[in-house]
MIPA-251942 format. One record per residue: residue number from 0; residue in three letters; x, y, z of N, C-alpha, C in turn. Coordinates in steps of 0.05 Angstrom, whole numbers. Layout:
% MIPA-251942
NODE pos code   n.px   n.py   n.pz  ca.px  ca.py  ca.pz   c.px   c.py   c.pz
NODE NUM  ALA      X      Y      Z      X      Y      Z      X      Y      Z
...
% end
This chain:
% MIPA-251942
NODE pos code   n.px   n.py   n.pz  ca.px  ca.py  ca.pz   c.px   c.py   c.pz
NODE   0  VAL    357    -55     25    332    -62     13    318    -37      3
NODE   1  GLN    308    -39    -22    293    -17    -34    266    -26    -43
NODE   2  LEU    247     -8    -42    220    -13    -50    213      5    -73
NODE   3  GLN    200     -6    -93    191      9   -117    161      7   -120
NODE   4  ALA    147     29   -115    118     28   -117    109     39   -144
NODE   5  SER     87     30   -153     76     39   -178     46     35   -178
NODE   6  GLY     33     47   -198      4     43   -201    -14     66   -194
NODE   7  GLY     -2     87   -183    -18    110   -177    -27    125   -202
NODE   8  GLY    -44    145   -198    -53    160   -220    -79    175   -214
NODE   9  LEU    -91    185   -234   -116    201   -232   -139    183   -240
NODE  10  VAL   -160    182   -223   -183    166   -229   -208    180   -219
NODE  11  GLN   -230    175   -232   -255    187   -224   -267    172   -200
NODE  12  ALA   -282    187   -184   -295    174   -161   -311    150   -171
NODE  13  GLY   -309    128   -155   -322    103   -163   -305     85   -178
NODE  14  GLY   -282     95   -187   -264     78   -203   -245     61   -186
NODE  15  SER   -227     48   -200   -209     29   -187   -180     34   -195
NODE  16  LEU   -162     27   -178   -134     27   -183   -121      4   -169
NODE  17  ARG    -98     -5   -179    -83    -26   -166    -54    -16   -162
NODE  18  LEU    -46    -15   -138    -19     -7   -132     -2    -32   -128
NODE  19  SER     23    -30   -137     43    -52   -133     68    -41   -120
NODE  20  CYS     81    -58   -105    106    -50    -93    125    -74    -92
NODE  21  VAL    148    -71   -105    167    -93   -107    191    -87    -90
NODE  22  ALA    199   -106    -74    223   -103    -57    247   -116    -71
NODE  23  SER    270   -103    -68    294   -114    -79    316   -112    -57
NODE  24  GLY    334   -131    -58    355   -132    -37    354   -158    -22
NODE  25  THR    370   -159     -1    373   -184     14    351   -186     34
NODE  26  ILE    331   -202     27    309   -207     46    305   -237     48
NODE  27  SER    311   -248     71    307   -276     75    279   -282     87
NODE  28  THR    269   -263    102    243   -267    115    228   -241    113
NODE  29  ILE    203   -243    103    185   -220    103    167   -223    127
NODE  30  ASN    169   -204    145    152   -206    169    125   -193    165
NODE  31  ALA    124   -171    151     99   -157    146    102   -139    122
NODE  32  MET     80   -134    109     79   -115     87     54    -98     90
NODE  33  GLY     56    -74     81     32    -57     85     33    -32     67
NODE  34  TRP     10    -19     68      7      6     53     -2     28     73
NODE  35  TYR     10     51     70      3     75     86     -4     97     66
NODE  36  ARG    -16    118     76    -21    141     59    -20    166     75
NODE  37  ARG    -13    188     61    -13    214     73    -29    233     55
NODE  38  ALA    -51    242     65    -68    261     50    -58    289     56
NODE  39  PRO    -64    308     39    -56    335     43    -65    346     70
NODE  40  GLY    -46    356     86    -53    367    112    -59    347    134
NODE  41  LYS    -55    322    128    -61    301    148    -36    285    155
NODE  42  GLU    -38    270    177    -16    252    185    -17    227    168
NODE  43  ARG      6    214    166      6    188    152    -10    168    168
NODE  44  GLU    -25    151    154    -41    131    167    -38    104    153
NODE  45  LEU    -42     83    169    -42     56    158    -67     52    142
NODE  46  VAL    -64     42    118    -87     36    101    -93      6    103
NODE  47  ALA    -73    -10    100    -77    -39    100    -50    -53    107
NODE  48  GLY    -52    -74    122    -28    -89    130    -32   -119    127
NODE  49  SER    -10   -133    122    -10   -162    120     13   -173    135
NODE  50  SER      7   -190    155     27   -202    172     19   -231    178
NODE  51  GLY     37   -249    171     30   -277    174      6   -283    156
NODE  52  GLY    -14   -294    167    -38   -300    151    -60   -280    156
NODE  53  SER    -54   -258    169    -75   -239    176    -72   -213    160
NODE  54  THR    -95   -200    156    -95   -174    144   -111   -155    162
NODE  55  ASN   -105   -129    160   -121   -110    174   -123    -85    157
NODE  56  TYR   -145    -71    161   -152    -48    144   -161    -24    162
NODE  57  ALA   -156      0    152   -168     23    164   -198     21    160
NODE  58  ASP   -213     31    179   -242     30    177   -252     43    151
NODE  59  SER   -238     64    144   -248     80    121   -245     66     94
NODE  60  VAL   -230     44     93   -226     29     68   -237      1     68
NODE  61  LYS   -246     -8     91   -257    -35     93   -279    -40     73
NODE  62  GLY   -277    -62     59   -297    -69     39   -291    -57     12
NODE  63  ARG   -272    -39     10   -265    -26    -16   -237    -33    -25
NODE  64  PHE   -219    -36     -6   -191    -41    -12   -184    -70     -4
NODE  65  THR   -166    -82    -19   -156   -108    -13   -126   -109    -16
NODE  66  ILE   -112   -118      5    -83   -122      4    -77   -151     -2
NODE  67  SER    -57   -155    -18    -48   -182    -24    -18   -181    -28
NODE  68  ARG     -5   -204    -26     24   -205    -29     33   -230    -42
NODE  69  ASP     56   -229    -54     68   -252    -66     97   -252    -55
NODE  70  ASN    101   -269    -35    127   -270    -21    149   -278    -40
NODE  71  ALA    144   -296    -58    164   -305    -77    174   -282    -94
NODE  72  LYS    156   -264   -101    163   -241   -118    170   -217   -101
NODE  73  LYS    168   -220    -74    173   -197    -56    156   -173    -64
NODE  74  THR    131   -179    -69    113   -158    -79     88   -157    -62
NODE  75  VAL     79   -132    -57     53   -128    -44     36   -111    -62
NODE  76  TYR     10   -117    -62     -9   -103    -79    -31    -90    -62
NODE  77  LEU    -43    -69    -72    -66    -58    -60    -86    -53    -82
NODE  78  GLN   -108    -69    -82   -129    -65   -101   -149    -46    -88
NODE  79  MET   -154    -23   -101   -171     -3    -91   -196      0   -109
NODE  80  SER   -219     -3    -98   -244     -1   -113   -262     20   -100
NODE  81  SER   -282     28   -115   -302     48   -105   -287     71    -93
NODE  82  LEU   -268     81   -107   -251    103    -96   -267    128    -92
NODE  83  LYS   -260    143    -71   -273    168    -64   -253    190    -64
NODE  84  PRO   -262    215    -68   -243    237    -67   -226    238    -42
NODE  85  GLU   -237    229    -20   -222    229      5   -200    208      6
NODE  86  ASP   -199    191    -14   -176    172    -16   -152    185    -29
NODE  87  THR   -155    209    -39   -132    223    -51   -110    226    -31
NODE  88  ALA    -86    217    -38    -63    217    -20    -39    206    -35
NODE  89  VAL    -16    209    -22      8    195    -31      8    169    -15
NODE  90  TYR     10    147    -30     10    121    -17     38    109    -16
NODE  91  TYR     45     99      7     72     88     12     70     59     20
NODE  92  CYS     87     43      8     89     15     17    111     12     38
NODE  93  ASN    107     -8     54    126    -13     76    130    -43     79
NODE  94  VAL    155    -50     83    161    -78     87    179    -81    112
NODE  95  ARG    171    -99    130    188   -106    153    199   -134    147
NODE  96  TYR    225   -136    150    238   -160    141    261   -168    159
NODE  97  ASN    269   -193    157    291   -204    172    291   -198    202
NODE  98  GLY    267   -195    212    263   -192    241    266   -163    251
NODE  99  TRP    284   -148    238    289   -121    248    289    -99    226
NODE 100  GLY    289   -108    201    290    -89    179    264    -75    174
NODE 101  ASN    265    -50    165    241    -34    159    247    -16    135
NODE 102  ALA    233    -20    114    238     -4     89    213      8     79
NODE 103  TRP    216     32     67    194     47     56    198     52     26
NODE 104  GLY    176     52     11    176     59    -16    176     89    -19
NODE 105  GLN    179     99    -44    181    127    -49    155    142    -50
NODE 106  GLY    133    127    -50    107    139    -51     96    141    -80
NODE 107  THR     71    137    -82     58    140   -108     32    155   -104
NODE 108  LEU     27    175   -120      4    193   -117    -21    181   -129
NODE 109  VAL    -42    181   -113    -69    173   -122    -87    198   -119
NODE 110  THR    -99    206   -141   -117    228   -141   -144    219   -151
NODE 111  VAL   -164    224   -135   -191    216   -142   -208    241   -146
NODE 112  SER   -218    244   -170   -234    268   -177   -264    262   -172
NODE 113  SER   -278    282   -165   -307    279   -160   -323    285   -184
% end
């Protein structure tokens, strides 16, 4: 299984971006999909996750980011609004599938200028 993320880029503070991540390969069941990020000098952190009918968000992005998914297209999205310079990071998508599978995307860079 491979994940292809896209949508990163440079945006001014207060702006918006939409990240997409498409999974390819043999996936019969998607157990969870999510987005993580790693900012310079920091550990990777969970930004948003979607499992079953539930979603969860890091406190720092609640109310600004929205995760959504299209299981038929094996795609997960992250709509990011009201972006802040501290949101600058490499964003990684993650998919857990078929009960035991775990795949990561290659990362897409989001840079928010002040």
